[in-house]
C-alpha positions in Angstrom: 0.0 0.0 0.0 2.9 2.3 0.8 4.6 1.4 -2.5 1.4 2.2 -4.4 1.1 5.6 -2.7 4.7 6.4 -3.6 3.9 5.4 -7.3 0.9 7.6 -7.5 2.8 10.6 -5.9 5.6 10.1 -8.5 3.1 10.2 -11.4 1.4 13.3 -10.1 4.8 15.0 -9.5 5.9 14.2 -13.0 2.7 15.6 -14.6 3.0 18.8 -12.6 6.5 19.3 -13.7 5.6 18.9 -17.4 5.2 22.2 -19.4 1.7 23.4 -19.5 1.5 23.1 -23.3 2.3 19.4 -22.9 -0.4 18.9 -20.4 -3.3 20.7 -22.1 -3.5 21.3 -25.9 -4.7 24.9 -26.5 -8.4 25.0 -27.5 -9.1 26.7 -30.8 -11.0 30.0 -30.5 -13.2 31.4 -33.3 -13.9 35.2 -33.7 -15.9 37.0 -36.4 -14.5 40.2 -37.8 -17.0 42.5 -39.5 -16.0 45.3 -41.8 -18.9 47.7 -42.5 -18.5 49.9 -45.5 -20.2 52.9 -47.3 -19.1 55.1 -50.1 -20.0 58.3 -52.0 -22.2 59.7 -49.2 -21.9 63.1 -50.8 -23.2 65.0 -47.8 -26.7 63.4 -48.1 -27.9 64.2 -44.6 -31.5 65.1 -45.5 -34.1 62.4 -46.0 -35.8 63.2 -49.3 -37.3 60.9 -51.9 -35.1 57.8 -52.2 -32.3 59.2 -50.0 -32.6 57.8 -46.4 -30.8 60.7 -44.8 -28.2 60.6 -42.0 -30.8 59.8 -39.3 -31.7 56.4 -40.8 -28.2 55.7 -42.1 -26.6 56.2 -38.7 -29.1 54.0 -37.0 -28.6 51.3 -39.6 -24.9 51.2 -39.1 -25.2 51.2 -35.3 -27.7 48.3 -35.5 -25.2 46.3 -37.6 -22.3 47.2 -35.4 -24.2 45.8 -32.4 -24.3 42.3 -34.1 -20.6 41.8 -33.9 -18.2 43.0 -31.2 -15.2 43.1 -33.6 -16.5 45.6 -36.2 -14.5 48.1 -38.3 -16.4 50.9 -40.1 -14.7 52.4 -43.2 -15.7 54.8 -46.0 -14.8 54.7 -49.7 -14.6 58.5 -49.9 -16.5 61.4 -51.4 -17.9 62.0 -48.0 -19.0 65.7 -47.7 -19.3 67.3 -51.1 -22.3 66.7 -53.3 -25.4 68.1 -51.6 -26.5 71.7 -51.3 -27.1 71.2 -47.6 -23.5 70.2 -47.1 -22.2 73.1 -49.3 -24.2 75.6 -47.1 -23.1 74.0 -43.8 -19.5 73.4 -44.9 -19.8 69.7 -44.3 -21.7 69.7 -41.0 -22.7 67.5 -39.4 -20.3 65.0 -40.9 -17.8 65.2 -38.0 -20.6 64.3 -35.6 -21.9 61.5 -37.9 -18.4 60.0 -38.3 -17.9 60.1 -34.5 -21.3 58.4 -33.9 -20.4 55.7 -36.4 -16.9 55.2 -35.3 -15.4 55.6 -38.8 -11.8 54.7 -38.5 -10.5 55.3 -42.0 -11.6 56.7 -45.3 -10.3 56.5 -48.9 -9.6 59.8 -50.5 -12.3 60.5 -53.1 -12.0 62.9 -56.1 -14.7 65.1 -54.6 -12.7 65.5 -51.4 -10.9 68.3 -53.3 -14.0 70.2 -54.3 -13.5 72.9 -51.6 -9.8 73.1 -52.0 -6.8 71.5 -50.4 -6.8 73.9 -47.4 -10.3 72.8 -46.4 -9.4 69.2 -46.9 -6.3 69.4 -44.8 -7.4 71.9 -42.1 -11.0 70.7 -41.7 -12.1 67.3 -43.1 -8.8 65.4 -42.5 -8.8 66.5 -38.9 -11.7 64.2 -38.1 -11.4 61.7 -40.9 -8.1 59.7 -41.3 -7.8 59.8 -45.1 -5.5 57.4 -46.9 -4.2 57.1 -50.4 -1.0 55.5 -51.7 -1.1 57.1 -55.2 -1.3 60.8 -54.5 2.1 62.5 -54.8 3.6 65.9 -55.1 6.3 65.1 -57.6 5.6 61.5 -58.7 7.2 59.9 -55.7 6.8 61.9 -52.5 3.4 61.9 -50.7 1.9 65.1 -49.2 2.5 65.4 -45.5 -1.2 65.4 -44.8 -2.0 61.9 -46.0 -0.7 58.4 -45.3 -0.7 55.5 -47.8 -2.3 53.1 -45.3 -3.7 52.8 -41.8 -3.5 49.8 -39.5 -6.6 49.0 -37.4 -6.4 46.6 -34.5 -9.0 44.5 -32.7 -8.5 42.3 -29.5 -9.8 38.7 -29.9 -11.4 36.5 -27.3 -8.1 34.9 -26.4 -6.5 38.3 -25.7 -4.5 38.3 -28.9 -4.6 41.3 -31.3 -5.5 41.1 -35.0 -4.0 43.8 -37.2 -5.8 44.9 -40.4 -4.0 47.1 -42.9 -6.2 49.3 -45.1 -4.4 50.6 -48.2 -5.9 53.7 -49.8 -6.1 54.3 -53.6 -7.8 57.0 -55.6 -9.0 57.1 -59.2 -6.6 58.7 -61.7 -9.8 60.2 -63.2 -9.5 62.8 -60.5 -7.3 65.0 -62.7 -10.2 65.9 -64.9 -13.2 65.1 -62.8 -12.2 67.7 -60.2 -11.6 71.4 -60.8 -7.9 71.5 -61.8 -7.6 74.7 -59.8 -7.9 72.6 -56.6 -5.3 70.1 -57.5 -2.2 72.3 -58.0 1.0 70.5 -57.1 -0.6 67.1 -57.0 -0.2 64.0 -59.2 -2.3 60.9 -59.2 -0.1 58.1 -60.3 -0.8 54.6 -61.5 -2.6 52.8 -58.6 -0.7 49.6 -59.2 3.0 50.3 -59.8 4.4 52.9 -57.5 1.4 52.7 -55.1 -0.2 49.4 -54.3 2.8 47.2 -55.1 5.3 49.2 -53.1 2.9 49.7 -50.2 2.2 46.0 -50.0 6.0 45.3 -50.1 6.5 47.7 -47.2 3.7 46.1 -45.1 5.1 42.6 -45.7 8.6 43.7 -44.8 7.3 45.2 -41.5 5.4 42.0 -40.8 2.8 41.3 -38.1 -0.1 42.2 -40.4 -2.9 39.7 -40.4 -5.1 41.2 -43.2 -4.7 43.6 -46.1 -7.8 45.4 -47.5 -7.6 47.8 -50.5 -9.9 50.8 -49.7 -10.2 52.3 -53.2 -12.1 55.2 -54.5 -12.0 53.4 -57.9 -15.0 52.2 -59.9 -16.5 48.8 -60.1 -19.6 47.4 -61.8 -21.5 44.2 -61.9 -22.0 44.9 -65.6 -18.3 44.9 -66.3 -16.8 41.4 -66.8 -13.8 42.2 -64.7 -15.9 44.2 -62.2 -13.2 46.9 -61.8 -14.0 49.5 -64.4 -10.7 51.3 -64.9 -8.1 49.5 -67.1 -5.2 50.4 -64.8 -6.8 48.6 -61.8 -7.8 45.2 -63.2 -4.7 43.5 -61.8 -5.4 44.6 -58.2 -7.3 41.4 -57.2 -4.4 39.3 -58.3 -1.8 41.0 -56.1 -0.5 38.6 -53.5 -1.8 39.0 -50.0 -5.0 41.0 -50.7 -7.9 39.8 -48.5 -10.7 42.2 -49.8 -11.2 45.2 -52.1 -13.7 48.0 -51.1 -14.5 50.2 -54.2 -16.4 53.4 -54.8 -16.8 56.2 -57.3 -19.2 54.6 -59.8 -22.2 54.6 -57.4 -23.1 51.0 -58.2 -24.0 48.1 -56.0 -21.3 45.5 -56.4 -20.7 42.2 -54.5 -18.6 39.5 -56.1 -15.3 37.7 -55.9 -12.4 38.1 -58.3 -9.5 35.6 -57.9 -11.3 34.5 -54.7 -11.0 38.1 -53.3 -14.3 39.7 -52.3 -15.0 43.0 -54.0 -17.8 45.3 -52.7 -19.3 48.7 -53.4 -22.6 50.0 -52.0 -24.2 52.6 -54.3 -24.2 56.1 -53.0 -26.0 58.6 -50.7 -26.2 56.3 -47.8 -28.7 54.0 -49.5 -26.8 50.9 -48.7 -24.4 49.5 -46.1 -21.8 47.0 -47.1 -20.8 44.1 -44.8 -17.8 41.7 -45.1 -17.5 39.0 -42.5 -14.3 37.1 -41.8 -13.7 34.1 -39.5 -10.6 34.3 -37.4 -9.4 30.9 -36.0 -6.7 30.9 -33.4 -4.9 27.8 -32.1 -1.5 27.0 -30.8 -0.2 30.5 -31.6 -1.3 30.1 -35.2 -4.0 32.2 -36.9 -6.2 31.4 -39.9 -8.5 34.0 -41.5 -11.1 33.1 -44.0 -13.9 35.0 -45.8 -17.3 34.0 -44.5 -19.8 36.1 -46.5 -20.6 39.6 -47.8 -23.8 41.6 -48.1 -25.1 44.9 -49.4 -27.8 45.9 -47.0 -30.5 48.4 -48.1 -30.7 51.2 -45.5 -34.0 50.6 -43.6 -34.0 51.5 -40.0 -35.4 53.8 -37.3 -34.1 57.3 -37.2 -31.3 58.1 -34.8 -32.8 61.0 -32.8 -29.5 62.7 -32.0 -28.6 62.7 -35.7 -32.0 63.9 -36.8 -31.9 66.8 -34.4 -28.5 67.9 -35.8 -29.8 67.8 -39.4 -33.0 69.6 -38.6 -31.0 72.4 -36.8 -29.2 73.3 -40.1 -32.4 72.9 -42.2 -34.1 75.6 -40.0 -31.0 77.8 -39.8 -30.7 78.1 -43.6 -34.4 78.0 -44.4 -33.8 75.1 -46.8 -37.5 74.1 -46.9 -38.5 77.5 -48.3 -40.5 77.0 -51.5 -39.1 78.8 -54.6 -41.5 77.6 -57.4 -43.6 74.6 -58.4 -42.7 72.0 -61.0 -45.8 71.0 -63.1 -44.1 67.7 -64.1 -40.8 65.8 -63.8 -37.9 67.7 -65.4 -35.3 64.9 -66.1 -31.6 65.2 -66.0 -30.2 61.7 -65.6 -27.0 60.2 -67.0 -28.8 56.9 -67.5 -31.7 58.5 -69.5 -30.6 61.6 -71.4 -26.8 61.9 -71.2 -26.6 62.7 -74.9 -29.4 65.3 -75.0 -30.0 68.9 -74.0 -32.2 68.4 -70.9 -34.9 70.7 -69.5 -32.9 71.1 -66.2 -29.8 72.0 -68.3 -31.8 74.6 -70.0 -33.0 76.1 -66.7 -29.5 76.2 -65.4 -27.9 77.8 -68.5 -30.8 80.3 -68.8 -30.1 81.3 -65.2 -26.6 82.2 -66.2 -27.8 84.3 -69.1 -30.2 86.1 -66.8 -27.5 86.7 -64.2 -25.2 88.2 -66.8 -27.9 90.5 -68.2 -28.8 91.7 -64.7 -25.3 92.2 -63.3 -23.1 93.0 -66.3 -21.6 96.4 -65.9 -20.9 97.0 -69.6 -24.3 97.7 -71.1 -23.1 97.5 -74.7 -22.4 93.7 -74.2 -26.1 93.0 -73.5 -26.8 93.9 -77.1 -24.8 90.9 -78.2 -26.0 87.2 -78.3 -25.5 85.8 -74.8 -25.3 82.0 -74.5 -25.2 80.0 -71.3 -23.4 76.7 -70.8 -22.8 74.1 -68.0 -20.9 70.8 -68.1 -23.3 67.8 -68.0 -21.9 66.2 -64.8 -22.1 69.4 -62.8 -25.9 69.1 -62.9 -26.5 66.3 -60.4 -30.2 65.6 -60.3 -33.6 66.0 -61.9 -36.3 68.4 -60.6 -39.4 66.4 -59.8 -43.1 67.4 -59.9 -44.2 69.4 -56.9 -42.8 72.1 -54.7 -39.2 73.1 -55.5 -37.5 74.1 -52.2 -34.2 75.8 -51.8 -32.7 72.4 -50.8 -34.0 70.7 -54.0 -32.9 73.5 -56.2 -29.5 73.6 -54.6 -29.0 69.9 -55.1 -29.2 70.4 -58.8 -25.9 72.3 -58.6 -24.4 71.1 -55.3 -20.7 71.8 -56.0 -20.9 75.5 -56.3 -18.3 77.5 -58.2 -18.4 80.8 -60.1 -20.4 81.9 -63.1 -17.9 83.4 -65.5 -18.4 85.3 -68.8 -16.1 85.5 -71.9 -16.1 87.4 -75.2 -16.3 85.0 -78.1 -16.8 85.1 -81.8 -18.9 82.6 -83.8 -15.9 80.5 -84.8 -14.8 79.9 -81.2 -18.4 79.3 -80.1 -18.8 76.6 -82.7 -15.6 75.0 -81.5 -16.8 75.0 -77.9 -20.2 73.6 -78.9 -18.6 70.9 -80.9 -16.5 69.9 -77.9 -19.6 69.9 -75.8 -21.3 67.4 -78.2 -18.4 65.0 -78.1 -17.3 65.2 -74.5 -17.3 61.7 -73.0 -19.2 62.8 -69.9 -22.3 63.8 -71.8 -23.6 66.8 -73.8 -22.5 70.2 -72.4 -25.8 71.9 -71.7 -26.5 75.0 -73.7 -29.2 77.7 -73.5 -31.5 77.9 -76.5 -29.7 78.2 -79.9 -30.2 76.5 -83.2 -27.4 74.4 -84.5 -27.3 73.1 -88.0 -25.0 70.2 -88.5 -22.8 69.2 -91.5 -22.3 65.5 -90.8 -21.5 65.5 -87.1 -20.0 69.0 -87.1 -21.6 72.2 -86.0 -21.8 74.2 -89.2 -24.3 77.0 -88.7 -25.6 78.8 -85.6 -28.7 80.9 -85.0 -29.7 82.8 -81.9 -33.0 84.4 -80.9 -33.0 87.6 -78.8 -35.3 88.0 -75.8 -37.4 90.2 -78.0 -37.8 87.4 -80.5 -35.4 88.5 -83.2 -33.7 85.6 -84.9 -30.1 86.1 -86.2 -27.3 84.0 -87.6 -24.0 83.8 -85.7 -21.3 83.7 -88.3 -17.7 83.0 -87.6 -17.0 86.7 -87.1 -20.1 87.5 -85.0 -19.2 88.8 -81.5 -21.1 87.1 -78.7 -20.9 86.3 -75.0 -20.5 82.9 -73.4 -21.6 82.6 -69.7 -20.7 79.3 -68.1 -19.5 77.5 -65.0 -15.8 78.1 -64.2 -15.1 74.3 -64.1 -15.2 74.2 -67.9 -12.8 77.2 -68.3 -10.3 75.6 -65.9 -10.1 72.4 -68.1 -12.5 70.3 -66.1 -13.8 67.2 -67.9 -11.0 67.8 -70.4 -12.4 71.0 -72.0 -9.9 73.0 -74.0 -8.7 75.9 -71.8 -7.1 77.8 -74.8 -10.6 78.8 -75.9 -10.8 81.1 -72.9 -7.4 82.6 -72.9 -7.5 86.4 -72.3 -11.1 86.7 -73.3 -12.7 87.0 -69.8 -15.0 89.9 -68.9 -13.3 91.0 -65.7 -16.0 93.4 -64.6 -18.5 90.5 -64.4 -16.1 87.7 -63.3 -14.8 89.7 -60.4 -18.2 89.6 -58.8 -17.9 85.9 -58.1 -21.5 85.1 -58.8 -21.9 81.6 -57.4 -23.6 79.0 -59.7 -25.9 77.5 -57.2 -27.1 80.8 -55.7 -27.6 82.1 -59.3 -29.8 79.2 -60.1 -31.8 79.5 -56.9 -32.4 83.2 -57.5 -33.6 82.4 -61.0 -36.1 79.8 -60.0 -37.5 82.1 -57.4 -38.5 84.4 -60.3 -40.5 81.6 -62.0 -44.1 81.0 -60.8 -44.0 77.5 -62.3 -41.6 75.4 -64.3 -42.3 72.5 -66.7 -40.7 70.5 -69.4 -43.0 72.0 -72.1 -42.3 75.6 -71.0 -38.5 75.2 -71.2 -37.0 76.2 -74.5 -34.2 73.8 -75.6 -31.6 74.0 -78.4 -32.7 73.0 -81.8 -30.4 70.6 -83.6 -30.9 70.2 -87.4 -29.0 67.8 -89.6 -29.1 70.0 -92.8 -26.8 67.9 -95.0 
């Protein structure tokens, strides 16, 4: 009995002396990592029509965050610019919204530059950590106000930390889709070569990174066979070590896998929330991460009262619900419907510019000349629907602002500009009522009718005035800046008449508006 006791004691002593790992094999732990995404919010704080507004959007994201303790919220960029509400409030209440949501990183979108680099650096970037690996100052150096990537950490059940690197990329289309005046000193280099590849190499060299996600303000589409719409980005899903790609810019709903890498985009204006779920399996010091599922969730939730209160505060402060006029029917301006037409909304906008020039021009003899208004297609962002047209709805037609500027032209240069406007890849440049006679596909003859009803031909030597948004004259959308060299009417341009305010003031003069009542350019194929 004594010998047996000694034997038992010896076995117990031996077991106690063994390393703990030899006694008990570590039990595997499973965690779910959730990445919630949105993109192209464009300052759509107000609930109106199909736009859910910040109140619903915030509550939707908070509800989704509550489902998973390890959640990261990110944005694909174009956060604040794009609504009249946001233009008037200078981006408020985006800081409060991002704080409520816990947004940890955002891609840099092309519309982040709409209000100039100073605003971006001194205001927006102070509460939003923007990232982009392909913005440089001389082709290689990055501006000191932006980083190529950001690492976000989460603590797992077993106490270990998972590190997710988000690498930012921006579309190279920024150079012509943003006012060039706001991009001075910046280059937007190929997103693959000196940007993504080098950044991935740096991350791998540093080590201790569990996941790499491309957060790209670059377009994707379910209608495109390769999903990514820009030719210089199609290789991105094939880069080694990429776990997911979050896209933006094209305002489409996208969810797919390319080379087994999930790719997601969730429309625009807060209408959807994207969700990517990953399983993290930890065992014996090893970690395995696998993609579980993705979803594009239509925003449908209660309204967050704190967010609604903030939005309403600015609505009341700026009287954005004040009615200007009444639309008798739907006046359509929609890239999917009439991109290659002169639209009724385009006619109202360009007529507003003509009206502004005739009212505020300080050189009376110029009012005796033909005055033609123009606006680039993409600057007009929405239709005007039947019913009351409030300041907010009118402002959302031209939400980016900018100056109305005037230039002395002759008929020859006017034809050249109109021809550019008919062939621009973004859609027809909108023009106030003129008659164009084509020879083949070329503008050959022009006629203009005065406010008094007098019809006249604009020959190559006929002096005239062109009044348009400054975006075109700066080379936006690729328009030829040489057409505007030294021809500006300084006495008018120095007034800085703002495009959106000009349009709002013009609508306030109209008792009603309708598609039938709007005069549009006449295009005649005469040969």
